Structures are given as structure tokens and as C-alpha cells.
mmCIF file of the N, C-alpha and C atoms, coordinates in Angstrom:
data_MODEL
# 
_entry.id   MODEL 
# 
loop_
_atom_site.group_PDB 
_atom_site.id 
_atom_site.type_symbol 
_atom_site.label_atom_id 
_atom_site.label_alt_id 
_atom_site.label_comp_id 
_atom_site.label_asym_id 
_atom_site.label_entity_id 
_atom_site.label_seq_id 
_atom_site.pdbx_PDB_ins_code 
_atom_site.Cartn_x 
_atom_site.Cartn_y 
_atom_site.Cartn_z 
_atom_site.occupancy 
_atom_site.B_iso_or_equiv 
_atom_site.pdbx_formal_charge 
_atom_site.auth_seq_id 
_atom_site.auth_comp_id 
_atom_site.auth_asym_id 
_atom_site.auth_atom_id 
_atom_site.pdbx_PDB_model_num 
ATOM 1   N N  . MET A 1 1  ? 83.421  134.814 102.901 1.00 0.00 ? 1  MET A N  1 
ATOM 2   C CA . MET A 1 1  ? 83.838  133.518 102.113 1.00 0.00 ? 1  MET A CA 1 
ATOM 3   C C  . MET A 1 1  ? 84.122  132.529 102.847 1.00 0.00 ? 1  MET A C  1 
ATOM 4   N N  . GLU A 1 2  ? 83.746  131.221 102.144 1.00 0.00 ? 2  GLU A N  1 
ATOM 5   C CA . GLU A 1 2  ? 83.887  130.208 103.014 1.00 0.00 ? 2  GLU A CA 1 
ATOM 6   C C  . GLU A 1 2  ? 85.000  129.391 102.374 1.00 0.00 ? 2  GLU A C  1 
ATOM 7   N N  . PRO A 1 3  ? 85.944  128.806 103.048 1.00 0.00 ? 3  PRO A N  1 
ATOM 8   C CA . PRO A 1 3  ? 87.050  127.700 102.446 1.00 0.00 ? 3  PRO A CA 1 
ATOM 9   C C  . PRO A 1 3  ? 86.686  126.788 101.549 1.00 0.00 ? 3  PRO A C  1 
ATOM 10  N N  . GLU A 1 4  ? 87.607  126.526 100.664 1.00 0.00 ? 4  GLU A N  1 
ATOM 11  C CA . GLU A 1 4  ? 87.412  125.690 99.648  1.00 0.00 ? 4  GLU A CA 1 
ATOM 12  C C  . GLU A 1 4  ? 88.025  124.356 99.877  1.00 0.00 ? 4  GLU A C  1 
ATOM 13  N N  . ASP A 1 5  ? 87.659  123.063 99.512  1.00 0.00 ? 5  ASP A N  1 
ATOM 14  C CA . ASP A 1 5  ? 88.235  121.635 99.471  1.00 0.00 ? 5  ASP A CA 1 
ATOM 15  C C  . ASP A 1 5  ? 88.820  121.762 98.754  1.00 0.00 ? 5  ASP A C  1 
ATOM 16  N N  . ASP A 1 6  ? 89.629  120.520 98.422  1.00 0.00 ? 6  ASP A N  1 
ATOM 17  C CA . ASP A 1 6  ? 90.474  120.223 97.257  1.00 0.00 ? 6  ASP A CA 1 
ATOM 18  C C  . ASP A 1 6  ? 89.663  119.956 95.884  1.00 0.00 ? 6  ASP A C  1 
ATOM 19  N N  . ARG A 1 7  ? 88.314  119.832 96.118  1.00 0.00 ? 7  ARG A N  1 
ATOM 20  C CA . ARG A 1 7  ? 87.674  119.731 94.866  1.00 0.00 ? 7  ARG A CA 1 
ATOM 21  C C  . ARG A 1 7  ? 86.920  121.043 94.466  1.00 0.00 ? 7  ARG A C  1 
ATOM 22  N N  . GLY A 1 8  ? 87.448  122.227 94.978  1.00 0.00 ? 8  GLY A N  1 
ATOM 23  C CA . GLY A 1 8  ? 87.203  123.476 94.503  1.00 0.00 ? 8  GLY A CA 1 
ATOM 24  C C  . GLY A 1 8  ? 85.611  123.957 94.915  1.00 0.00 ? 8  GLY A C  1 
ATOM 25  N N  . SER A 1 9  ? 85.036  123.382 95.644  1.00 0.00 ? 9  SER A N  1 
ATOM 26  C CA . SER A 1 9  ? 83.739  123.909 96.131  1.00 0.00 ? 9  SER A CA 1 
ATOM 27  C C  . SER A 1 9  ? 83.638  124.140 97.555  1.00 0.00 ? 9  SER A C  1 
ATOM 28  N N  . ALA A 1 10 ? 82.704  125.282 97.653  1.00 0.00 ? 10 ALA A N  1 
ATOM 29  C CA . ALA A 1 10 ? 82.935  125.827 99.308  1.00 0.00 ? 10 ALA A CA 1 
ATOM 30  C C  . ALA A 1 10 ? 82.378  124.772 99.976  1.00 0.00 ? 10 ALA A C  1 
ATOM 31  N N  . LEU A 1 11 ? 83.089  124.572 101.235 1.00 0.00 ? 11 LEU A N  1 
ATOM 32  C CA . LEU A 1 11 ? 82.485  123.829 102.109 1.00 0.00 ? 11 LEU A CA 1 
ATOM 33  C C  . LEU A 1 11 ? 81.551  124.028 103.066 1.00 0.00 ? 11 LEU A C  1 
ATOM 34  N N  . GLY A 1 12 ? 80.772  123.311 103.468 1.00 0.00 ? 12 GLY A N  1 
ATOM 35  C CA . GLY A 1 12 ? 79.373  123.732 104.145 1.00 0.00 ? 12 GLY A CA 1 
ATOM 36  C C  . GLY A 1 12 ? 78.327  124.024 103.352 1.00 0.00 ? 12 GLY A C  1 
ATOM 37  N N  . GLN A 1 13 ? 78.367  123.706 102.046 1.00 0.00 ? 13 GLN A N  1 
ATOM 38  C CA . GLN A 1 13 ? 77.171  123.871 101.023 1.00 0.00 ? 13 GLN A CA 1 
ATOM 39  C C  . GLN A 1 13 ? 76.351  122.526 100.747 1.00 0.00 ? 13 GLN A C  1 
ATOM 40  N N  . GLY A 1 14 ? 76.807  121.609 101.413 1.00 0.00 ? 14 GLY A N  1 
ATOM 41  C CA . GLY A 1 14 ? 75.922  120.394 101.313 1.00 0.00 ? 14 GLY A CA 1 
ATOM 42  C C  . GLY A 1 14 ? 76.481  119.603 100.027 1.00 0.00 ? 14 GLY A C  1 
ATOM 43  N N  . GLY A 1 15 ? 77.800  119.670 99.728  1.00 0.00 ? 15 GLY A N  1 
ATOM 44  C CA . GLY A 1 15 ? 78.321  118.975 98.725  1.00 0.00 ? 15 GLY A CA 1 
ATOM 45  C C  . GLY A 1 15 ? 78.649  117.643 98.996  1.00 0.00 ? 15 GLY A C  1 
ATOM 46  N N  . ALA A 1 16 ? 79.249  116.690 97.996  1.00 0.00 ? 16 ALA A N  1 
ATOM 47  C CA . ALA A 1 16 ? 79.489  115.240 98.610  1.00 0.00 ? 16 ALA A CA 1 
ATOM 48  C C  . ALA A 1 16 ? 80.693  115.533 99.261  1.00 0.00 ? 16 ALA A C  1 
ATOM 49  N N  . GLY A 1 17 ? 80.782  114.557 100.292 1.00 0.00 ? 17 GLY A N  1 
ATOM 50  C CA . GLY A 1 17 ? 81.712  114.428 101.303 1.00 0.00 ? 17 GLY A CA 1 
ATOM 51  C C  . GLY A 1 17 ? 81.572  115.517 102.409 1.00 0.00 ? 17 GLY A C  1 
ATOM 52  N N  . ASP A 1 18 ? 80.727  116.344 102.435 1.00 0.00 ? 18 ASP A N  1 
ATOM 53  C CA . ASP A 1 18 ? 80.507  117.539 103.489 1.00 0.00 ? 18 ASP A CA 1 
ATOM 54  C C  . ASP A 1 18 ? 80.048  116.698 104.972 1.00 0.00 ? 18 ASP A C  1 
ATOM 55  N N  . SER A 1 19 ? 80.446  116.797 106.104 1.00 0.00 ? 19 SER A N  1 
ATOM 56  C CA . SER A 1 19 ? 80.005  115.913 107.228 1.00 0.00 ? 19 SER A CA 1 
ATOM 57  C C  . SER A 1 19 ? 78.983  117.011 108.052 1.00 0.00 ? 19 SER A C  1 
ATOM 58  N N  . ALA A 1 20 ? 78.201  116.067 108.501 1.00 0.00 ? 20 ALA A N  1 
ATOM 59  C CA . ALA A 1 20 ? 77.190  116.647 109.283 1.00 0.00 ? 20 ALA A CA 1 
ATOM 60  C C  . ALA A 1 20 ? 76.827  115.742 110.481 1.00 0.00 ? 20 ALA A C  1 
ATOM 61  N N  . GLY A 1 21 ? 77.407  116.253 111.681 1.00 0.00 ? 21 GLY A N  1 
ATOM 62  C CA . GLY A 1 21 ? 77.237  115.384 112.902 1.00 0.00 ? 21 GLY A CA 1 
ATOM 63  C C  . GLY A 1 21 ? 77.684  114.051 112.846 1.00 0.00 ? 21 GLY A C  1 
ATOM 64  N N  . GLY A 1 22 ? 78.869  113.752 112.039 1.00 0.00 ? 22 GLY A N  1 
ATOM 65  C CA . GLY A 1 22 ? 79.123  112.451 112.006 1.00 0.00 ? 22 GLY A CA 1 
ATOM 66  C C  . GLY A 1 22 ? 78.761  111.540 110.535 1.00 0.00 ? 22 GLY A C  1 
ATOM 67  N N  . ARG A 1 23 ? 77.529  112.312 110.182 1.00 0.00 ? 23 ARG A N  1 
ATOM 68  C CA . ARG A 1 23 ? 77.000  111.628 108.806 1.00 0.00 ? 23 ARG A CA 1 
ATOM 69  C C  . ARG A 1 23 ? 77.426  112.121 107.582 1.00 0.00 ? 23 ARG A C  1 
ATOM 70  N N  . VAL A 1 24 ? 77.715  111.286 106.666 1.00 0.00 ? 24 VAL A N  1 
ATOM 71  C CA . VAL A 1 24 ? 78.427  111.734 105.349 1.00 0.00 ? 24 VAL A CA 1 
ATOM 72  C C  . VAL A 1 24 ? 77.116  111.974 104.536 1.00 0.00 ? 24 VAL A C  1 
ATOM 73  N N  . THR A 1 25 ? 77.340  113.407 103.795 1.00 0.00 ? 25 THR A N  1 
ATOM 74  C CA . THR A 1 25 ? 76.248  113.495 102.982 1.00 0.00 ? 25 THR A CA 1 
ATOM 75  C C  . THR A 1 25 ? 76.430  113.829 101.418 1.00 0.00 ? 25 THR A C  1 
ATOM 76  N N  . GLY A 1 26 ? 75.694  113.895 100.651 1.00 0.00 ? 26 GLY A N  1 
ATOM 77  C CA . GLY A 1 26 ? 76.143  113.787 99.291  1.00 0.00 ? 26 GLY A CA 1 
ATOM 78  C C  . GLY A 1 26 ? 75.389  112.583 98.434  1.00 0.00 ? 26 GLY A C  1 
ATOM 79  N N  . ALA A 1 27 ? 76.356  112.177 97.796  1.00 0.00 ? 27 ALA A N  1 
ATOM 80  C CA . ALA A 1 27 ? 76.010  110.990 96.735  1.00 0.00 ? 27 ALA A CA 1 
ATOM 81  C C  . ALA A 1 27 ? 76.007  109.749 97.564  1.00 0.00 ? 27 ALA A C  1 
ATOM 82  N N  . GLY A 1 28 ? 76.569  109.665 98.689  1.00 0.00 ? 28 GLY A N  1 
ATOM 83  C CA . GLY A 1 28 ? 76.490  108.182 99.039  1.00 0.00 ? 28 GLY A CA 1 
ATOM 84  C C  . GLY A 1 28 ? 75.825  108.162 100.560 1.00 0.00 ? 28 GLY A C  1 
ATOM 85  N N  . ASP A 1 29 ? 74.629  108.816 100.583 1.00 0.00 ? 29 ASP A N  1 
ATOM 86  C CA . ASP A 1 29 ? 73.921  109.265 101.744 1.00 0.00 ? 29 ASP A CA 1 
ATOM 87  C C  . ASP A 1 29 ? 73.580  107.610 102.505 1.00 0.00 ? 29 ASP A C  1 
ATOM 88  N N  . GLY A 1 30 ? 73.490  107.730 103.724 1.00 0.00 ? 30 GLY A N  1 
ATOM 89  C CA . GLY A 1 30 ? 73.183  106.370 104.519 1.00 0.00 ? 30 GLY A CA 1 
ATOM 90  C C  . GLY A 1 30 ? 74.087  105.740 105.264 1.00 0.00 ? 30 GLY A C  1 
ATOM 91  N N  . LEU A 1 31 ? 75.563  106.197 105.163 1.00 0.00 ? 31 LEU A N  1 
ATOM 92  C CA . LEU A 1 31 ? 76.377  105.100 105.933 1.00 0.00 ? 31 LEU A CA 1 
ATOM 93  C C  . LEU A 1 31 ? 76.884  106.438 107.169 1.00 0.00 ? 31 LEU A C  1 
ATOM 94  N N  . VAL A 1 32 ? 76.696  105.801 108.285 1.00 0.00 ? 32 VAL A N  1 
ATOM 95  C CA . VAL A 1 32 ? 77.118  106.499 109.570 1.00 0.00 ? 32 VAL A CA 1 
ATOM 96  C C  . VAL A 1 32 ? 78.190  106.129 110.299 1.00 0.00 ? 32 VAL A C  1 
ATOM 97  N N  . VAL A 1 33 ? 79.576  106.738 110.288 1.00 0.00 ? 33 VAL A N  1 
ATOM 98  C CA . VAL A 1 33 ? 80.742  106.506 111.022 1.00 0.00 ? 33 VAL A CA 1 
ATOM 99  C C  . VAL A 1 33 ? 80.360  106.152 112.244 1.00 0.00 ? 33 VAL A C  1 
ATOM 100 N N  . ARG A 1 34 ? 81.060  105.006 112.810 1.00 0.00 ? 34 ARG A N  1 
ATOM 101 C CA . ARG A 1 34 ? 80.717  104.806 114.239 1.00 0.00 ? 34 ARG A CA 1 
ATOM 102 C C  . ARG A 1 34 ? 82.412  104.828 114.917 1.00 0.00 ? 34 ARG A C  1 
ATOM 103 N N  . ASP A 1 35 ? 83.303  104.374 114.406 1.00 0.00 ? 35 ASP A N  1 
ATOM 104 C CA . ASP A 1 35 ? 84.455  104.200 115.043 1.00 0.00 ? 35 ASP A CA 1 
ATOM 105 C C  . ASP A 1 35 ? 85.656  104.368 113.865 1.00 0.00 ? 35 ASP A C  1 
ATOM 106 N N  . VAL A 1 36 ? 86.606  105.117 114.335 1.00 0.00 ? 36 VAL A N  1 
ATOM 107 C CA . VAL A 1 36 ? 87.848  105.075 113.315 1.00 0.00 ? 36 VAL A CA 1 
ATOM 108 C C  . VAL A 1 36 ? 89.133  104.498 114.249 1.00 0.00 ? 36 VAL A C  1 
ATOM 109 N N  . THR A 1 37 ? 89.986  103.491 113.967 1.00 0.00 ? 37 THR A N  1 
ATOM 110 C CA . THR A 1 37 ? 90.795  103.076 114.572 1.00 0.00 ? 37 THR A CA 1 
ATOM 111 C C  . THR A 1 37 ? 92.260  103.269 113.993 1.00 0.00 ? 37 THR A C  1 
ATOM 112 N N  . VAL A 1 38 ? 92.998  103.787 114.621 1.00 0.00 ? 38 VAL A N  1 
ATOM 113 C CA . VAL A 1 38 ? 94.579  103.825 113.915 1.00 0.00 ? 38 VAL A CA 1 
ATOM 114 C C  . VAL A 1 38 ? 95.653  103.403 114.894 1.00 0.00 ? 38 VAL A C  1 
ATOM 115 N N  . ARG A 1 39 ? 96.697  102.257 114.116 1.00 0.00 ? 39 ARG A N  1 
ATOM 116 C CA . ARG A 1 39 ? 97.249  101.752 114.648 1.00 0.00 ? 39 ARG A CA 1 
ATOM 117 C C  . ARG A 1 39 ? 98.726  101.918 114.115 1.00 0.00 ? 39 ARG A C  1 
ATOM 118 N N  . ALA A 1 40 ? 99.748  102.536 114.621 1.00 0.00 ? 40 ALA A N  1 
ATOM 119 C CA . ALA A 1 40 ? 101.112 102.573 114.223 1.00 0.00 ? 40 ALA A CA 1 
ATOM 120 C C  . ALA A 1 40 ? 101.733 101.240 114.520 1.00 0.00 ? 40 ALA A C  1 
ATOM 121 N N  . VAL A 1 41 ? 102.289 100.786 113.364 1.00 0.00 ? 41 VAL A N  1 
ATOM 122 C CA . VAL A 1 41 ? 103.188 99.698  113.624 1.00 0.00 ? 41 VAL A CA 1 
ATOM 123 C C  . VAL A 1 41 ? 104.603 99.797  112.814 1.00 0.00 ? 41 VAL A C  1 
ATOM 124 N N  . VAL A 1 42 ? 105.533 99.016  113.145 1.00 0.00 ? 42 VAL A N  1 
ATOM 125 C CA . VAL A 1 42 ? 106.890 99.089  112.461 1.00 0.00 ? 42 VAL A CA 1 
ATOM 126 C C  . VAL A 1 42 ? 107.077 97.824  111.727 1.00 0.00 ? 42 VAL A C  1 
ATOM 127 N N  . VAL A 1 43 ? 107.106 97.557  110.350 1.00 0.00 ? 43 VAL A N  1 
ATOM 128 C CA . VAL A 1 43 ? 107.040 96.197  109.743 1.00 0.00 ? 43 VAL A CA 1 
ATOM 129 C C  . VAL A 1 43 ? 108.471 95.916  109.136 1.00 0.00 ? 43 VAL A C  1 
ATOM 130 N N  . PRO A 1 44 ? 109.169 94.803  109.851 1.00 0.00 ? 44 PRO A N  1 
ATOM 131 C CA . PRO A 1 44 ? 110.581 94.452  109.536 1.00 0.00 ? 44 PRO A CA 1 
ATOM 132 C C  . PRO A 1 44 ? 110.796 94.198  107.939 1.00 0.00 ? 44 PRO A C  1 
ATOM 133 N N  . LEU A 1 45 ? 111.779 94.247  107.589 1.00 0.00 ? 45 LEU A N  1 
ATOM 134 C CA . LEU A 1 45 ? 111.784 94.258  105.868 1.00 0.00 ? 45 LEU A CA 1 
ATOM 135 C C  . LEU A 1 45 ? 112.978 92.926  105.955 1.00 0.00 ? 45 LEU A C  1 
ATOM 136 N N  . ARG A 1 46 ? 112.522 92.094  104.895 1.00 0.00 ? 46 ARG A N  1 
ATOM 137 C CA . ARG A 1 46 ? 113.456 90.948  104.601 1.00 0.00 ? 46 ARG A CA 1 
ATOM 138 C C  . ARG A 1 46 ? 114.659 91.485  104.102 1.00 0.00 ? 46 ARG A C  1 
ATOM 139 N N  . ARG A 1 47 ? 114.623 92.417  103.226 1.00 0.00 ? 47 ARG A N  1 
ATOM 140 C CA . ARG A 1 47 ? 115.802 93.092  102.701 1.00 0.00 ? 47 ARG A CA 1 
ATOM 141 C C  . ARG A 1 47 ? 115.878 94.475  103.037 1.00 0.00 ? 47 ARG A C  1 
ATOM 142 N N  . PRO A 1 48 ? 116.694 95.125  103.629 1.00 0.00 ? 48 PRO A N  1 
ATOM 143 C CA . PRO A 1 48 ? 116.486 96.656  103.747 1.00 0.00 ? 48 PRO A CA 1 
ATOM 144 C C  . PRO A 1 48 ? 116.430 97.338  102.652 1.00 0.00 ? 48 PRO A C  1 
ATOM 145 N N  . LEU A 1 49 ? 115.733 98.305  102.817 1.00 0.00 ? 49 LEU A N  1 
ATOM 146 C CA . LEU A 1 49 ? 115.508 99.153  101.614 1.00 0.00 ? 49 LEU A CA 1 
ATOM 147 C C  . LEU A 1 49 ? 116.659 100.392 101.462 1.00 0.00 ? 49 LEU A C  1 
ATOM 148 N N  . ALA A 1 50 ? 117.512 100.315 100.661 1.00 0.00 ? 50 ALA A N  1 
ATOM 149 C CA . ALA A 1 50 ? 118.879 101.139 100.643 1.00 0.00 ? 50 ALA A CA 1 
ATOM 150 C C  . ALA A 1 50 ? 118.406 102.364 99.732  1.00 0.00 ? 50 ALA A C  1 
ATOM 151 N N  . THR A 1 51 ? 118.436 103.528 100.101 1.00 0.00 ? 51 THR A N  1 
ATOM 152 C CA . THR A 1 51 ? 118.258 104.752 99.274  1.00 0.00 ? 51 THR A CA 1 
ATOM 153 C C  . THR A 1 51 ? 119.400 105.679 99.395  1.00 0.00 ? 51 THR A C  1 
ATOM 154 N N  . ARG A 1 52 ? 119.387 107.028 98.925  1.00 0.00 ? 52 ARG A N  1 
ATOM 155 C CA . ARG A 1 52 ? 120.348 107.699 98.811  1.00 0.00 ? 52 ARG A CA 1 
ATOM 156 C C  . ARG A 1 52 ? 120.665 108.317 100.393 1.00 0.00 ? 52 ARG A C  1 
ATOM 157 N N  . VAL A 1 53 ? 119.574 108.266 101.148 1.00 0.00 ? 53 VAL A N  1 
ATOM 158 C CA . VAL A 1 53 ? 119.166 108.679 102.436 1.00 0.00 ? 53 VAL A CA 1 
ATOM 159 C C  . VAL A 1 53 ? 119.802 107.941 103.245 1.00 0.00 ? 53 VAL A C  1 
ATOM 160 N N  . GLY A 1 54 ? 119.748 106.453 103.299 1.00 0.00 ? 54 GLY A N  1 
ATOM 161 C CA . GLY A 1 54 ? 120.321 105.659 104.180 1.00 0.00 ? 54 GLY A CA 1 
ATOM 162 C C  . GLY A 1 54 ? 119.531 104.384 104.046 1.00 0.00 ? 54 GLY A C  1 
ATOM 163 N N  . ASP A 1 55 ? 119.868 103.378 104.784 1.00 0.00 ? 55 ASP A N  1 
ATOM 164 C CA . ASP A 1 55 ? 119.434 101.997 104.673 1.00 0.00 ? 55 ASP A CA 1 
ATOM 165 C C  . ASP A 1 55 ? 118.092 101.844 105.639 1.00 0.00 ? 55 ASP A C  1 
ATOM 166 N N  . PHE A 1 56 ? 117.069 101.257 105.194 1.00 0.00 ? 56 PHE A N  1 
ATOM 167 C CA . PHE A 1 56 ? 115.932 101.100 106.271 1.00 0.00 ? 56 PHE A CA 1 
ATOM 168 C C  . PHE A 1 56 ? 115.579 99.770  106.438 1.00 0.00 ? 56 PHE A C  1 
ATOM 169 N N  . PRO A 1 57 ? 115.871 99.031  107.417 1.00 0.00 ? 57 PRO A N  1 
ATOM 170 C CA . PRO A 1 57 ? 115.749 97.562  107.818 1.00 0.00 ? 57 PRO A CA 1 
ATOM 171 C C  . PRO A 1 57 ? 114.234 97.672  108.276 1.00 0.00 ? 57 PRO A C  1 
ATOM 172 N N  . ARG A 1 58 ? 113.427 98.601  108.572 1.00 0.00 ? 58 ARG A N  1 
ATOM 173 C CA . ARG A 1 58 ? 112.038 98.673  109.028 1.00 0.00 ? 58 ARG A CA 1 
ATOM 174 C C  . ARG A 1 58 ? 111.456 99.551  108.554 1.00 0.00 ? 58 ARG A C  1 
ATOM 175 N N  . TRP A 1 59 ? 109.961 99.299  108.280 1.00 0.00 ? 59 TRP A N  1 
ATOM 176 C CA . TRP A 1 59 ? 109.156 100.433 107.309 1.00 0.00 ? 59 TRP A CA 1 
ATOM 177 C C  . TRP A 1 59 ? 107.859 100.783 108.202 1.00 0.00 ? 59 TRP A C  1 
ATOM 178 N N  . PRO A 1 60 ? 107.736 102.152 108.570 1.00 0.00 ? 60 PRO A N  1 
ATOM 179 C CA . PRO A 1 60 ? 106.596 102.469 109.484 1.00 0.00 ? 60 PRO A CA 1 
ATOM 180 C C  . PRO A 1 60 ? 105.262 102.612 108.778 1.00 0.00 ? 60 PRO A C  1 
ATOM 181 N N  . LEU A 1 61 ? 104.162 102.117 109.343 1.00 0.00 ? 61 LEU A N  1 
ATOM 182 C CA . LEU A 1 61 ? 102.925 102.280 108.469 1.00 0.00 ? 61 LEU A CA 1 
ATOM 183 C C  . LEU A 1 61 ? 101.666 102.703 109.624 1.00 0.00 ? 61 LEU A C  1 
ATOM 184 N N  . LEU A 1 62 ? 100.709 102.962 109.302 1.00 0.00 ? 62 LEU A N  1 
ATOM 185 C CA . LEU A 1 62 ? 99.600  103.414 110.072 1.00 0.00 ? 62 LEU A CA 1 
ATOM 186 C C  . LEU A 1 62 ? 98.408  102.484 109.370 1.00 0.00 ? 62 LEU A C  1 
ATOM 187 N N  . LEU A 1 63 ? 97.979  101.867 110.390 1.00 0.00 ? 63 LEU A N  1 
ATOM 188 C CA . LEU A 1 63 ? 96.701  100.967 109.834 1.00 0.00 ? 63 LEU A CA 1 
ATOM 189 C C  . LEU A 1 63 ? 95.365  101.371 110.217 1.00 0.00 ? 63 LEU A C  1 
ATOM 190 N N  . ILE A 1 64 ? 94.618  101.782 109.162 1.00 0.00 ? 64 ILE A N  1 
ATOM 191 C CA . ILE A 1 64 ? 93.220  102.617 109.692 1.00 0.00 ? 64 ILE A CA 1 
ATOM 192 C C  . ILE A 1 64 ? 92.064  101.500 109.462 1.00 0.00 ? 64 ILE A C  1 
ATOM 193 N N  . ASP A 1 65 ? 91.296  101.646 110.262 1.00 0.00 ? 65 ASP A N  1 
ATOM 194 C CA . ASP A 1 65 ? 89.868  100.796 110.160 1.00 0.00 ? 65 ASP A CA 1 
ATOM 195 C C  . ASP A 1 65 ? 88.852  101.810 110.589 1.00 0.00 ? 65 ASP A C  1 
ATOM 196 N N  . VAL A 1 66 ? 87.940  101.955 109.562 1.00 0.00 ? 66 VAL A N  1 
ATOM 197 C CA . VAL A 1 66 ? 86.820  102.578 109.795 1.00 0.00 ? 66 VAL A CA 1 
ATOM 198 C C  . VAL A 1 66 ? 85.547  101.800 109.829 1.00 0.00 ? 66 VAL A C  1 
ATOM 199 N N  . SER A 1 67 ? 84.641  101.970 110.982 1.00 0.00 ? 67 SER A N  1 
ATOM 200 C CA . SER A 1 67 ? 83.572  100.924 111.053 1.00 0.00 ? 67 SER A CA 1 
ATOM 201 C C  . SER A 1 67 ? 82.233  101.962 110.997 1.00 0.00 ? 67 SER A C  1 
ATOM 202 N N  . THR A 1 68 ? 81.345  101.406 110.514 1.00 0.00 ? 68 THR A N  1 
ATOM 203 C CA . THR A 1 68 ? 80.209  102.154 110.189 1.00 0.00 ? 68 THR A CA 1 
ATOM 204 C C  . THR A 1 68 ? 78.854  101.310 111.209 1.00 0.00 ? 68 THR A C  1 
ATOM 205 N N  . GLU A 1 69 ? 77.734  102.307 111.508 1.00 0.00 ? 69 GLU A N  1 
ATOM 206 C CA . GLU A 1 69 ? 76.757  101.884 112.124 1.00 0.00 ? 69 GLU A CA 1 
ATOM 207 C C  . GLU A 1 69 ? 75.866  100.665 111.433 1.00 0.00 ? 69 GLU A C  1 
ATOM 208 N N  . GLN A 1 70 ? 76.101  100.661 110.050 1.00 0.00 ? 70 GLN A N  1 
ATOM 209 C CA . GLN A 1 70 ? 75.512  99.546  109.329 1.00 0.00 ? 70 GLN A CA 1 
ATOM 210 C C  . GLN A 1 70 ? 76.231  98.333  109.172 1.00 0.00 ? 70 GLN A C  1 
ATOM 211 N N  . GLY A 1 71 ? 77.414  97.975  109.984 1.00 0.00 ? 71 GLY A N  1 
ATOM 212 C CA . GLY A 1 71 ? 78.095  97.118  110.045 1.00 0.00 ? 71 GLY A CA 1 
ATOM 213 C C  . GLY A 1 71 ? 79.306  96.896  108.933 1.00 0.00 ? 71 GLY A C  1 
ATOM 214 N N  . ILE A 1 72 ? 79.619  97.831  108.225 1.00 0.00 ? 72 ILE A N  1 
ATOM 215 C CA . ILE A 1 72 ? 80.619  97.625  107.258 1.00 0.00 ? 72 ILE A CA 1 
ATOM 216 C C  . ILE A 1 72 ? 81.886  98.388  107.877 1.00 0.00 ? 72 ILE A C  1 
ATOM 217 N N  . THR A 1 73 ? 82.999  97.426  107.708 1.00 0.00 ? 73 THR A N  1 
ATOM 218 C CA . THR A 1 73 ? 84.444  98.154  108.181 1.00 0.00 ? 73 THR A CA 1 
ATOM 219 C C  . THR A 1 73 ? 85.340  98.209  106.866 1.00 0.00 ? 73 THR A C  1 
ATOM 220 N N  . GLY A 1 74 ? 85.945  99.702  106.703 1.00 0.00 ? 74 GLY A N  1 
ATOM 221 C CA . GLY A 1 74 ? 86.607  99.625  105.630 1.00 0.00 ? 74 GLY A CA 1 
ATOM 222 C C  . GLY A 1 74 ? 88.162  99.512  106.249 1.00 0.00 ? 74 GLY A C  1 
ATOM 223 N N  . ARG A 1 75 ? 89.183  99.225  105.641 1.00 0.00 ? 75 ARG A N  1 
ATOM 224 C CA . ARG A 1 75 ? 90.497  99.207  106.204 1.00 0.00 ? 75 ARG A CA 1 
ATOM 225 C C  . ARG A 1 75 ? 91.433  99.829  104.869 1.00 0.00 ? 75 ARG A C  1 
ATOM 226 N N  . GLY A 1 76 ? 92.378  100.557 105.534 1.00 0.00 ? 76 GLY A N  1 
ATOM 227 C CA . GLY A 1 76 ? 93.490  101.037 104.721 1.00 0.00 ? 76 GLY A CA 1 
ATOM 228 C C  . GLY A 1 76 ? 94.694  101.364 105.429 1.00 0.00 ? 76 GLY A C  1 
ATOM 229 N N  . TYR A 1 77 ? 95.807  101.549 104.779 1.00 0.00 ? 77 TYR A N  1 
ATOM 230 C CA . TYR A 1 77 ? 97.000  101.953 105.339 1.00 0.00 ? 77 TYR A CA 1 
ATOM 231 C C  . TYR A 1 77 ? 97.621  103.309 104.749 1.00 0.00 ? 77 TYR A C  1 
ATOM 232 N N  . LEU A 1 78 ? 98.531  103.926 105.305 1.00 0.00 ? 78 LEU A N  1 
ATOM 233 C CA . LEU A 1 78 ? 99.312  105.271 105.224 1.00 0.00 ? 78 LEU A CA 1 
ATOM 234 C C  . LEU A 1 78 ? 100.715 104.792 105.356 1.00 0.00 ? 78 LEU A C  1 
ATOM 235 N N  . ALA A 1 79 ? 101.522 105.028 104.115 1.00 0.00 ? 79 ALA A N  1 
ATOM 236 C CA . ALA A 1 79 ? 102.944 104.697 104.351 1.00 0.00 ? 79 ALA A CA 1 
ATOM 237 C C  . ALA A 1 79 ? 103.854 106.002 103.742 1.00 0.00 ? 79 ALA A C  1 
ATOM 238 N N  . PRO A 1 80 ? 104.860 106.135 104.709 1.00 0.00 ? 80 PRO A N  1 
ATOM 239 C CA . PRO A 1 80 ? 105.800 107.521 103.862 1.00 0.00 ? 80 PRO A CA 1 
ATOM 240 C C  . PRO A 1 80 ? 106.126 107.245 102.435 1.00 0.00 ? 80 PRO A C  1 
# 
């Protein structure tokens, strides 16, 4: 039995989003990921975020860039 992904389909069965040697297969065929860059940054806040846990004068973020062989760059971020 193969593991399931969060969409409930078995992995490795050629479904959308399955990876084959750096290539994404499925509905969006054609893009090839060339590079993924992740940078950790800490952003100072103008007003500290006050929560029950404590005050946060700075906020950590991960900045993510994904570049493809076709020259497309996608950017995103991840925050707690």
C-alpha cells in the first residue's frame, strides 16, 4: 500500500503534483524547477505585537523564491 497525500490519492500514481526527477507532472506539465532559495529574516515592527504569550517587537519570516528553467520566478513567504 502506498502512502497518501493530503488530497487522498496514492502517491506515485501520476496524479497532479507528483514529482519525477525535478519535473512536476499532471495538469500543469511543462515547468521545470531550477532553483529554490529560502532566506530567514526578522522584521522589526513599528508597534510591538502584544499577545497573551508576550510582546513581540520583531517578527520572523521565511522568504521563498522558486525559479524555473522557463524563466518564471515565484515568490512567497512563511510566517508563524
